[in-house]
Backbone as a printed PyTorch tensor [residue, N CA C, xyz], in Angstrom:
tensor([[[-61.7410, -36.9260, -37.2240],
         [-60.7610, -36.2710, -38.0060],
         [-60.4240, -35.1380, -37.0730]],

        [[-61.5690, -34.1810, -37.5560],
         [-60.8110, -32.6140, -36.2910],
         [-60.4360, -32.9560, -35.5070]],

        [[-60.9620, -34.0570, -34.6080],
         [-60.3370, -33.8810, -33.0100],
         [-58.6990, -34.6200, -33.3220]],

        [[-58.2780, -34.7400, -34.3940],
         [-57.0510, -35.2840, -34.2540],
         [-55.7230, -34.0750, -35.2230]],

        [[-56.3370, -33.5160, -35.8900],
         [-56.2600, -32.1940, -36.0280],
         [-55.7130, -31.1240, -35.0470]],

        [[-56.7630, -30.5840, -34.3660],
         [-56.5070, -29.8650, -33.0700],
         [-55.7400, -30.4740, -32.3740]],

        [[-55.4750, -31.9280, -31.8500],
         [-54.3920, -32.4510, -30.6560],
         [-53.1830, -32.1580, -31.7890]],

        [[-52.8310, -32.6350, -32.8920],
         [-51.2280, -32.1070, -33.2720],
         [-51.7870, -30.9570, -33.7800]],

        [[-51.9870, -29.8130, -33.7880],
         [-52.0710, -28.6640, -33.5890],
         [-51.1290, -27.8250, -32.3380]],

        [[-51.9190, -28.9310, -30.6360],
         [-51.3930, -28.1200, -30.1520],
         [-50.4080, -28.3550, -29.5570]],

        [[-50.1690, -29.9260, -29.9720],
         [-48.4420, -30.2610, -29.9830],
         [-47.4610, -28.7480, -30.4190]],

        [[-47.9620, -29.0600, -32.1370],
         [-47.4990, -28.1770, -32.8480],
         [-47.2340, -27.1660, -32.1430]],

        [[-47.7490, -26.2950, -31.1580],
         [-47.8420, -25.1810, -30.7260],
         [-46.6420, -25.3400, -29.9630]],

        [[-47.4230, -26.3500, -29.0040],
         [-46.2930, -26.4200, -27.2740],
         [-44.6450, -26.7150, -27.9310]],

        [[-44.8720, -27.5380, -29.0990],
         [-43.4900, -27.7170, -29.2520],
         [-42.6770, -26.5920, -29.9660]],

        [[-43.5790, -25.6750, -30.6360],
         [-42.6720, -24.1780, -31.7030],
         [-42.5110, -23.5060, -30.2420]],

        [[-43.4080, -23.1840, -29.2120],
         [-42.9810, -22.3700, -28.2290],
         [-41.5710, -22.7980, -27.2490]],

        [[-41.5980, -24.3510, -26.7950],
         [-40.2780, -24.6860, -26.4720],
         [-39.5690, -23.6110, -27.0900]],

        [[-39.2430, -24.3660, -28.6850],
         [-37.7920, -24.0390, -29.5940],
         [-37.5560, -21.8610, -29.6740]],

        [[-38.2860, -21.6940, -29.8990],
         [-38.2740, -20.3610, -29.8320],
         [-38.6100, -19.6570, -29.0520]],

        [[-38.3360, -19.9900, -27.6940],
         [-38.3960, -19.3480, -26.3580],
         [-37.3040, -18.5170, -25.7990]],

        [[-37.3290, -17.6060, -25.4130],
         [-36.2110, -17.0170, -25.0610],
         [-35.3550, -17.1070, -24.2210]],

        [[-34.2090, -17.3550, -24.6620],
         [-33.3320, -17.9330, -23.6930],
         [-32.9560, -19.4730, -23.6320]],

        [[-33.6630, -19.7130, -24.7890],
         [-33.5730, -21.2920, -25.1600],
         [-32.8420, -21.7660, -26.5960]],

        [[-31.8530, -22.6480, -27.0500],
         [-32.0530, -23.1960, -27.9710],
         [-31.6210, -24.2660, -28.0230]],

        [[-32.6680, -24.4580, -29.1480],
         [-33.3870, -26.2860, -29.7270],
         [-34.1840, -26.8230, -28.4530]],

        [[-34.6740, -25.7400, -27.4720],
         [-35.5180, -26.6270, -26.5600],
         [-34.8860, -27.0290, -25.4930]],

        [[-33.7160, -26.6020, -25.4430],
         [-32.6840, -26.6660, -24.5680],
         [-32.8460, -26.0200, -23.0980]],

        [[-32.3820, -26.2320, -22.1480],
         [-32.6500, -25.2740, -21.0580],
         [-31.8140, -23.4990, -21.0880]],

        [[-32.8360, -22.7650, -20.3420],
         [-32.2950, -21.4380, -19.9990],
         [-30.7360, -21.6350, -19.8790]],

        [[-29.9520, -20.4420, -21.1200],
         [-28.5710, -20.5830, -20.4630],
         [-28.1290, -19.6860, -18.8570]],

        [[-27.2980, -19.8230, -18.6870],
         [-27.4620, -20.0070, -16.4100],
         [-26.4720, -18.7280, -16.7740]],

        [[-25.9980, -17.4730, -16.0520],
         [-25.2190, -16.7220, -16.3680],
         [-23.8240, -17.2060, -15.2580]],

        [[-22.5060, -16.8030, -15.8300],
         [-21.4270, -17.2620, -15.0560],
         [-21.4480, -16.5350, -13.7830]],

        [[-20.2110, -17.7080, -13.0050],
         [-20.1910, -17.4920, -11.3360],
         [-19.8650, -15.9850, -11.4840]],

        [[-20.0930, -15.1850, -10.9720],
         [-19.6410, -13.7520, -10.2590],
         [-18.4270, -13.8890, -10.1640]],

        [[-17.6640, -12.4220,  -9.7900],
         [-16.2610, -12.3730,  -9.0490],
         [-16.5330, -11.7930,  -7.6690]],

        [[-15.7830, -13.0240,  -6.8890],
         [-16.3470, -12.2440,  -5.5600],
         [-14.6340, -12.6400,  -4.3050]],

        [[-13.9970, -11.6550,  -5.4180],
         [-13.1060, -10.5400,  -4.2680],
         [-11.8790, -11.0820,  -5.4130]],

        [[-10.4110, -10.3650,  -4.5890],
         [-10.6200,  -9.2600,  -3.0080],
         [-11.3350,  -8.4660,  -3.4060]],

        [[-12.0740,  -8.0880,  -2.4920],
         [-12.6190,  -6.3110,  -1.7950],
         [-12.0840,  -5.4540,  -1.8940]],

        [[-10.5980,  -5.5490,  -1.6410],
         [-10.1310,  -4.8320,  -0.7280],
         [ -8.4560,  -4.8440,  -1.2210]],

        [[ -7.4970,  -4.8080,  -2.0270],
         [ -6.1490,  -5.3490,  -2.0610],
         [ -5.0320,  -3.5480,  -1.8570]],

        [[ -3.4890,  -3.8820,  -0.7260],
         [ -3.3640,  -2.7820,  -0.8790],
         [ -1.8510,  -2.4440,  -1.7520]],

        [[ -1.1280,  -1.6790,  -2.4710],
         [  0.0030,  -2.1860,  -3.3550],
         [  0.4770,  -0.6970,  -3.6740]],

        [[  1.8630,  -1.3520,  -3.2980],
         [  3.0680,  -0.0480,  -3.8490],
         [  3.1790,   0.3740,  -4.3470]],

        [[  2.4370,   1.3610,  -3.8540],
         [  2.7870,   3.0050,  -6.3390],
         [  3.6600,   2.9660,  -6.4220]],

        [[  4.8550,   2.4440,  -5.4440],
         [  5.9370,   3.0990,  -5.8870],
         [  6.4860,   1.8200,  -6.4810]],

        [[  5.9600,   0.2800,  -6.9520],
         [  6.5920,  -1.1590,  -7.2560],
         [  5.8580,  -1.3180,  -8.9020]],

        [[  7.3170,  -1.5800,  -9.4020],
         [  6.2000,  -2.2140, -11.3250],
         [  5.2040,  -3.3730, -11.1570]],

        [[  5.4300,  -4.1470, -11.9500],
         [  4.3260,  -4.9140, -12.3810],
         [  3.5650,  -5.4060, -10.7650]],

        [[  2.4260,  -5.4400, -10.8480],
         [  2.1650,  -6.2010,  -9.4960],
         [  0.9910,  -6.7480,  -9.4670]],

        [[  0.4180,  -7.6800, -10.2850],
         [ -1.1470,  -8.5600,  -9.5460],
         [ -1.5980,  -8.9150,  -9.2850]],

        [[ -2.7810,  -8.5920,  -9.2730],
         [ -4.2580,  -8.7680,  -8.1780],
         [ -4.1040, -10.3320,  -9.0240]],

        [[ -5.2100, -11.5050,  -8.1490],
         [ -5.6630, -12.8830,  -9.2810],
         [ -7.2730, -11.8500,  -8.4390]],

        [[ -8.6680, -11.5710,  -9.8540],
         [-10.0080, -12.7350,  -8.9890],
         [-10.0880, -13.1540,  -9.1400]],

        [[-11.3780, -13.2740,  -7.7320],
         [-11.2030, -15.4290,  -7.4780],
         [-12.9970, -14.8320,  -8.0170]],

        [[-13.9950, -16.2720,  -8.2790],
         [-15.1590, -16.4370,  -8.3830],
         [-16.0150, -17.1690,  -7.6810]],

        [[-16.7060, -17.3380,  -7.3880],
         [-18.3380, -18.1970,  -6.5280],
         [-17.5960, -19.7620,  -7.8940]],

        [[-16.9650, -19.8790,  -8.5490],
         [-17.0490, -21.2890,  -9.4750],
         [-15.9670, -22.1390,  -8.3670]],

        [[-17.2650, -23.8130,  -8.4650],
         [-16.5800, -24.6570,  -7.9680],
         [-15.5430, -25.1310,  -8.8930]],

        [[-14.1980, -25.1290,  -8.2140],
         [-12.9090, -25.2770,  -8.9980],
         [-12.4340, -24.7330,  -9.8670]],

        [[-11.9420, -24.8200, -11.2800],
         [-11.4840, -24.4570, -12.5730],
         [-12.5830, -23.9250, -13.5860]],

        [[-14.0050, -23.9960, -13.4350],
         [-14.7180, -24.2980, -14.5110],
         [-15.4890, -22.9250, -14.0230]],

        [[-15.9900, -22.0770, -15.2140],
         [-16.4120, -20.8410, -14.7810],
         [-17.8180, -20.6800, -14.7010]],

        [[-18.0700, -20.9280, -15.8280],
         [-19.9540, -21.3010, -15.7510],
         [-20.5860, -22.4210, -15.8750]],

        [[-21.9330, -22.8790, -15.0410],
         [-22.6320, -23.9410, -14.8950],
         [-22.7460, -24.5380, -16.0850]],

        [[-22.8400, -23.9510, -17.0650],
         [-23.5060, -24.5430, -18.2280],
         [-21.8280, -25.1900, -19.1870]],

        [[-21.0610, -24.6080, -18.6450],
         [-19.5230, -25.2040, -19.5980],
         [-19.2840, -23.8340, -20.3220]],

        [[-20.0430, -22.9610, -20.5410],
         [-19.9330, -22.0940, -21.4720],
         [-17.8850, -21.4540, -20.8470]],

        [[-17.7000, -20.8810, -22.1230],
         [-16.1580, -20.0350, -22.2380],
         [-16.4990, -19.1970, -21.5390]],

        [[-15.8430, -18.3830, -20.5950],
         [-15.9950, -17.6080, -19.7240],
         [-14.8090, -16.4080, -19.9430]],

        [[-15.2250, -15.1100, -19.5070],
         [-13.5660, -14.1130, -19.7980],
         [-14.4250, -12.8880, -18.6000]],

        [[-13.4810, -12.0820, -18.0850],
         [-13.5240, -11.5450, -17.0220],
         [-13.3240, -10.0530, -17.8870]],

        [[-13.9530,  -8.9570, -17.2350],
         [-14.6360,  -8.1490, -17.9570],
         [-14.0810,  -6.8650, -17.0670]],

        [[-14.4150,  -5.1890, -18.2050],
         [-13.7280,  -4.6900, -16.5280],
         [-13.9100,  -2.9230, -17.7970]],

        [[-14.0250,  -2.0130, -17.2700],
         [-14.3530,  -1.0830, -18.1330],
         [-13.5600,   0.1870, -17.6640]],

        [[-13.5210,   0.9070, -17.9150],
         [-12.3830,   1.8150, -18.0160],
         [-11.7970,   2.3570, -17.0510]],

        [[-10.4620,   0.7320, -17.1900],
         [ -9.8790,   1.1080, -16.1880],
         [ -8.3290,   1.8060, -17.1120]],

        [[ -7.5840,   2.4110, -15.7380],
         [ -6.7490,   3.2570, -16.1250],
         [ -5.7420,   3.2320, -16.4280]],

        [[ -4.6630,   3.8670, -17.1920],
         [ -3.2800,   3.8190, -18.6440],
         [ -2.6020,   3.2040, -17.5430]],

        [[ -2.1110,   2.2060, -16.4720],
         [ -1.6870,   1.7280, -15.5520],
         [ -2.2340,   0.4470, -15.4490]],

        [[ -2.8530,   0.8210, -15.6830],
         [ -4.1160,  -1.3680, -14.7030],
         [ -4.1590,  -1.8860, -17.0180]],

        [[ -4.5270,  -3.4290, -16.3080],
         [ -4.3100,  -3.9090, -18.0770],
         [ -5.1650,  -5.4330, -17.2600]],

        [[ -5.6790,  -6.3730, -17.7480],
         [ -7.0210,  -7.0190, -17.2230],
         [ -6.5620,  -8.1660, -18.3120]],

        [[ -5.9830,  -8.8910, -17.9340],
         [ -6.0920, -10.4130, -18.2780],
         [ -7.4820, -10.8710, -18.4210]],

        [[ -8.0380, -10.7570, -19.5960],
         [ -9.4210, -11.7270, -19.3880],
         [ -9.5080, -13.3020, -19.3480]],

        [[ -9.2100, -13.5230, -19.9260],
         [ -9.2060, -15.2870, -19.7040],
         [ -8.7460, -16.1330, -18.4560]],

        [[ -7.3230, -15.1900, -17.6850],
         [ -6.6140, -15.5250, -16.3730],
         [ -7.4530, -14.7910, -15.3330]],

        [[ -8.2250, -13.6050, -14.9150],
         [ -8.6460, -12.6060, -14.2870],
         [ -7.8420, -12.0830, -13.7090]],

        [[ -6.9810, -11.7040, -14.2860],
         [ -5.5240, -11.3720, -13.3530],
         [ -5.9840,  -9.2920, -14.1480]],

        [[ -5.7220,  -8.4880, -12.9360],
         [ -5.5370,  -7.0910, -12.9500],
         [ -3.4070,  -7.3090, -12.6860]],

        [[ -3.0200,  -6.0060, -13.6590],
         [ -1.7320,  -5.9800, -13.4980],
         [ -1.5010,  -4.2200, -13.2700]],

        [[ -0.5140,  -3.7350, -12.1300],
         [ -0.8650,  -2.7010, -12.5680],
         [  0.8990,  -2.6990, -12.6990]],

        [[  1.1070,  -1.8400, -13.1390],
         [  2.1850,  -1.4270, -13.8350],
         [  2.5440,   0.5800, -12.8690]],

        [[  2.2640,   0.4380, -11.7730],
         [  3.2020,   1.3660, -11.5510],
         [  2.0300,   2.2670, -11.4950]],

        [[  1.6540,   3.2290, -10.5360],
         [ -0.1590,   3.8070, -10.3200],
         [  0.1580,   5.1920,  -8.8750]],

        [[ -0.2250,   5.8820,  -8.9040],
         [ -0.2070,   7.0490,  -8.2540],
         [ -0.7170,   6.4100,  -6.4110]],

        [[ -0.0500,   7.7070,  -5.8620],
         [ -1.0090,   7.3940,  -3.9850],
         [ -2.0370,   7.2270,  -4.1670]],

        [[ -2.9220,   6.4260,  -3.6030],
         [ -4.3970,   6.8610,  -3.4320],
         [ -5.2690,   5.9330,  -3.8960]],

        [[ -6.6140,   5.6980,  -4.1350],
         [ -7.4300,   4.4770,  -4.4720],
         [ -7.8490,   4.4370,  -5.4930]],

        [[ -7.8400,   3.2530,  -6.2080],
         [ -8.7530,   3.3350,  -7.5640],
         [-10.0330,   1.9510,  -7.2790]],

        [[-11.2650,   2.4030,  -7.7140],
         [-12.2210,   1.5590,  -7.2600],
         [-12.6310,   1.2260,  -9.1950]],

        [[-12.1790,  -0.2000,  -9.3000],
         [-12.7700,  -1.1740, -10.5210],
         [-14.1280,  -2.3960,  -9.8790]],

        [[-14.7250,  -1.6120, -11.0770],
         [-15.5890,  -2.8120, -11.3490],
         [-15.1060,  -3.6190, -12.9870]],

        [[-15.8390,  -5.3380, -11.9910],
         [-15.0600,  -6.1930, -12.6560],
         [-16.7550,  -7.3860, -12.9520]],

        [[-16.6640,  -7.6510, -14.0410],
         [-17.8980,  -8.8290, -13.7750],
         [-17.0400, -10.6210, -14.7310]],

        [[-18.0170, -11.3170, -15.0420],
         [-17.8720, -12.2350, -15.9420],
         [-18.6570, -11.6700, -16.8330]],

        [[-18.0970, -12.7870, -17.5560],
         [-19.0710, -13.2730, -19.6360],
         [-18.8410, -13.7700, -20.1650]],

        [[-20.2500, -14.7100, -20.5300],
         [-19.8340, -16.0320, -21.1030],
         [-20.0090, -15.9390, -22.5470]],

        [[-19.5820, -16.8480, -23.4560],
         [-20.1500, -16.6160, -24.6220],
         [-20.6960, -15.9980, -25.7860]],

        [[-22.3300, -16.0550, -24.9600],
         [-23.3220, -15.7890, -25.6370],
         [-23.3160, -14.6520, -24.9020]],

        [[-23.0530, -13.9640, -23.9920],
         [-23.0050, -12.8280, -23.5070],
         [-23.6460, -11.7510, -22.3380]],

        [[-23.6230, -13.2510, -21.6790],
         [-24.8150, -13.4140, -20.3460],
         [-23.7940, -12.8890, -19.4510]],

        [[-24.1470, -12.3470, -18.5990],
         [-23.0600, -11.1260, -17.4620],
         [-22.9470, -11.7740, -16.2260]],

        [[-22.5160, -11.9710, -15.0140],
         [-22.2000, -11.8400, -13.7700],
         [-22.6320, -10.7230, -13.7970]],

        [[-23.1510, -10.8000, -12.2530],
         [-23.2740,  -8.5750, -11.3630],
         [-22.0830,  -8.1740, -10.8850]],

        [[-21.6110,  -6.9280, -10.9420],
         [-20.3020,  -6.5940, -11.0190],
         [-20.0790,  -6.2450,  -9.9560]],

        [[-18.6710,  -6.7790,  -9.8940],
         [-18.1450,  -6.7760,  -8.3070],
         [-17.1910,  -5.1490,  -8.4820]],

        [[-17.0640,  -5.0360,  -7.0100],
         [-16.0120,  -3.7560,  -6.7940],
         [-14.9350,  -4.4850,  -6.0720]],

        [[-13.7140,  -3.8930,  -6.5920],
         [-12.5500,  -3.9890,  -6.0100],
         [-11.7260,  -2.7210,  -5.9290]],

        [[-11.6020,  -2.3070,  -4.8770],
         [-11.0460,  -1.0770,  -3.9030],
         [ -9.4010,  -1.5510,  -4.1450]],

        [[ -8.5650,  -0.8800,  -4.9850],
         [ -6.6650,  -1.0180,  -5.0720],
         [ -6.1820,   0.5500,  -3.7880]],

        [[ -6.0180,   0.0520,  -3.2050],
         [ -4.9410,   1.1810,  -1.8350],
         [ -3.9450,   0.8410,  -2.3520]],

        [[ -3.4000,   2.3200,  -2.6500],
         [ -1.8790,   3.1320,  -4.1630],
         [ -1.0310,   3.4330,  -2.2100]],

        [[ -0.4670,   3.0040,  -1.8780],
         [  0.4160,   3.2940,  -1.1220],
         [  1.9790,   3.9150,  -0.7750]],

        [[  2.9500,   4.7010,  -0.8820],
         [  4.2750,   4.9950,  -1.1880],
         [  4.6390,   4.7730,   1.2170]],

        [[  5.3680,   3.4270,   0.6410],
         [  5.5870,   3.3190,   2.0170],
         [  6.9600,   3.6430,   2.8960]],

        [[  7.3930,   4.9280,   2.0210],
         [  8.6490,   4.5810,   2.1540],
         [  8.7310,   6.3360,   2.9310]]])
């Protein structure tokens, strides 16, 4: 009888470890990070033109941005006032800019807060005139 209790205790312990392990939900496999942004690394834009879009690319196969099927958004910090980021489509919109370069860090984030590695894109604003 004592041997059966020990065996049941061991199975209970193993079950609790699987359920309560960090990164696991109800014993499922850990959450995978979203696919990373891979490009473009550089883009040259006309500083005098109004709205211009830069489409971010990921290393995702097809349109799915997360290996687990989680909802994913694009993120960036410290965008200048003349730039916006569509977090769903991964499009940076520039609404006119000073001549010069701008480096923007971007990444993807899944619905659980897990992020990809940061990617830097350099925007070169030129005056072609």
